[in-house]
C-alpha positions as CSV (number, residue, x, y, z in Angstrom):
1,X,101.1,99.4,80.9
2,X,100.6,96.2,82.7
3,X,103.2,94.6,85.0
4,X,105.4,91.7,83.9
5,X,104.5,88.2,85.1
6,X,108.0,87.8,86.5
7,X,111.6,88.8,86.0
8,X,114.5,86.6,84.8
9,X,117.6,88.0,86.5
10,X,121.2,86.8,85.9
11,X,124.5,88.2,87.1
12,X,128.0,86.9,87.1
13,X,130.8,86.8,89.6
14,X,133.6,89.3,89.3
15,X,136.0,88.5,86.5
16,X,133.8,86.0,84.8
17,X,132.3,86.1,81.3
18,X,134.5,89.0,80.2
19,X,134.1,91.0,77.0
20,X,135.3,88.8,74.1
21,X,134.3,85.5,75.8
22,X,133.7,82.7,73.3
23,X,130.0,82.4,74.6
24,X,129.4,86.1,73.7
25,X,129.1,89.1,75.9
26,X,127.3,92.5,75.9
27,X,128.2,96.1,76.2
28,X,126.1,99.3,76.0
29,X,126.1,99.1,72.2
30,X,125.1,95.4,72.3
31,X,122.6,95.0,75.1
32,X,119.1,95.3,73.6
33,X,116.9,92.3,73.9
34,X,117.2,90.2,70.7
35,X,120.3,92.0,69.6
36,X,123.4,89.8,68.8
37,X,126.1,89.8,71.5
38,X,129.6,90.9,70.9
39,X,131.6,88.5,68.7
40,X,134.1,86.4,70.5
41,X,137.6,87.9,70.6
42,X,140.6,86.4,72.4
43,X,142.4,89.8,72.2
44,X,139.4,91.6,73.8
45,X,139.1,88.9,76.5
46,X,142.9,89.1,77.2
47,X,142.6,92.9,77.6
48,X,139.6,92.6,79.9
49,X,141.4,90.0,82.0
50,X,144.5,92.3,82.2
51,X,142.2,95.1,83.5
52,X,140.9,93.1,86.4
53,X,141.8,94.7,89.8
54,X,141.6,91.4,91.7
55,X,141.4,87.7,91.0
56,X,138.2,86.4,89.4
57,X,135.6,85.1,91.9
58,X,134.6,81.4,91.8
59,X,131.9,80.3,94.3
60,X,132.6,77.1,96.2
61,X,129.8,74.7,97.2
62,X,129.6,76.3,100.6
63,X,129.4,79.8,99.0
64,X,126.8,78.7,96.6
65,X,124.7,77.4,99.4
66,X,125.0,80.7,101.3
67,X,123.9,82.7,98.2
68,X,121.0,80.3,97.5
69,X,119.7,80.5,101.1
70,X,120.1,84.3,101.1
71,X,118.1,84.7,98.0
72,X,115.3,82.4,99.3
73,X,115.2,84.3,102.6
74,X,115.2,87.7,100.9
75,X,112.3,86.7,98.7
76,X,110.4,85.4,101.7
77,X,111.1,88.6,103.6
78,X,109.9,90.8,100.7
79,X,106.9,88.5,100.0
80,X,108.2,87.9,96.5
81,X,107.5,84.5,94.9
82,X,110.7,82.8,94.0
83,X,110.0,80.7,90.9
84,X,113.6,79.4,90.5
85,X,117.1,80.0,91.7
86,X,120.4,78.3,90.5
87,X,123.6,79.5,92.0
88,X,126.5,78.4,89.8
89,X,130.2,78.7,90.4
90,X,130.5,81.7,88.2
91,X,127.0,83.2,88.0
92,X,123.5,83.3,89.5
93,X,120.1,82.8,87.8
94,X,116.8,83.9,89.5
95,X,113.2,83.9,88.2
96,X,111.1,85.9,90.6
97,X,107.7,87.5,90.8
98,X,108.0,90.8,92.5
99,X,104.9,93.0,92.0
100,X,105.7,96.7,91.5
101,X,109.4,95.7,91.6
102,X,112.2,97.0,89.5
103,X,114.5,94.1,88.4
104,X,117.7,96.2,88.6
105,X,116.9,97.0,92.3
106,X,115.9,93.4,93.0
107,X,119.2,92.2,91.5
108,X,121.0,94.8,93.6
109,X,119.3,93.6,96.8
110,X,120.2,90.0,96.0
111,X,123.8,90.9,95.3
112,X,124.1,93.1,98.4
113,X,122.6,90.6,100.8
114,X,124.5,87.7,99.3
115,X,127.8,89.6,99.8
116,X,126.9,90.4,103.4
117,X,126.0,86.8,104.2
118,X,129.1,85.5,102.5
119,X,131.3,87.8,104.5
120,X,129.4,86.9,107.7
121,X,130.2,83.3,106.9
122,X,133.9,84.1,106.7
123,X,134.0,83.8,102.9
124,X,135.7,86.3,100.5
125,X,136.8,88.6,103.4
126,X,139.8,89.9,101.4
127,X,137.9,90.1,98.0
128,X,136.7,93.7,97.6
129,X,134.3,93.0,94.8
130,X,132.3,89.7,94.3
131,X,129.9,90.5,91.5
132,X,130.0,92.3,88.1
133,X,128.5,95.8,88.0
134,X,125.2,94.9,86.5
135,X,123.8,91.7,84.9
136,X,120.8,90.7,82.8
137,X,117.3,91.8,83.8
138,X,114.7,90.3,81.5
139,X,111.1,91.1,81.8
140,X,108.8,88.1,81.4
141,X,105.7,89.9,80.2
142,X,103.5,86.9,79.5
143,X,102.6,84.2,82.0
144,X,103.5,81.7,79.3
145,X,107.1,83.0,79.4
146,X,107.7,82.0,83.0
147,X,107.8,78.1,82.6
148,X,110.5,78.3,79.9
149,X,112.7,80.6,82.1
150,X,112.2,78.3,85.1
151,X,113.1,75.3,83.0
152,X,116.2,77.0,81.7
153,X,117.3,77.9,85.3
154,X,116.5,74.5,86.9
155,X,117.1,72.0,84.1
156,X,119.4,73.5,81.4
157,X,122.5,74.4,83.4
158,X,124.1,71.0,83.8
159,X,123.3,67.3,84.3
160,X,123.3,67.6,88.1
161,X,120.6,70.3,88.1
162,X,118.2,68.6,85.7
163,X,116.4,66.9,88.6
164,X,116.3,69.9,91.0
165,X,112.7,70.8,92.1
166,X,111.2,74.2,91.9
167,X,111.3,76.2,95.2
168,X,107.6,75.6,95.9
169,X,107.9,71.8,95.4
170,X,110.4,71.4,98.3
């Protein structure tokens, strides 16, 4: 089997996008590509919120900058080609080319190094958990799939991000 052209990786901050969220969510029974997400449910979301062990994490502008720079540096260190990154207040999107990489491990490295750098910056020192346990790891098998993922990450998040350049255009 050939390697994917790239990976589209997304993860959320702890306590965000809970099961039952109006935008949809996934669980082991609703996580296959193309499968419908869980239906919105305010009861399910309230229950998930009650089960949180700490406050939900929201990334400030400073924290977002730290995470963005960490991902860029890690890609450079690993010799991965970063196609797009967008660090939001409640989640992170990355499109990366990492030959012979496993997206779950790549996501784990991004999360670990981001946590380390945030703490070194004096942020979230009392917060034991910053990220959800997993996230979304989509394989972009065709080269033609990559531009759409990059466009989604860079242009489709909000008005302010519509004019952001791709990493290689800086």
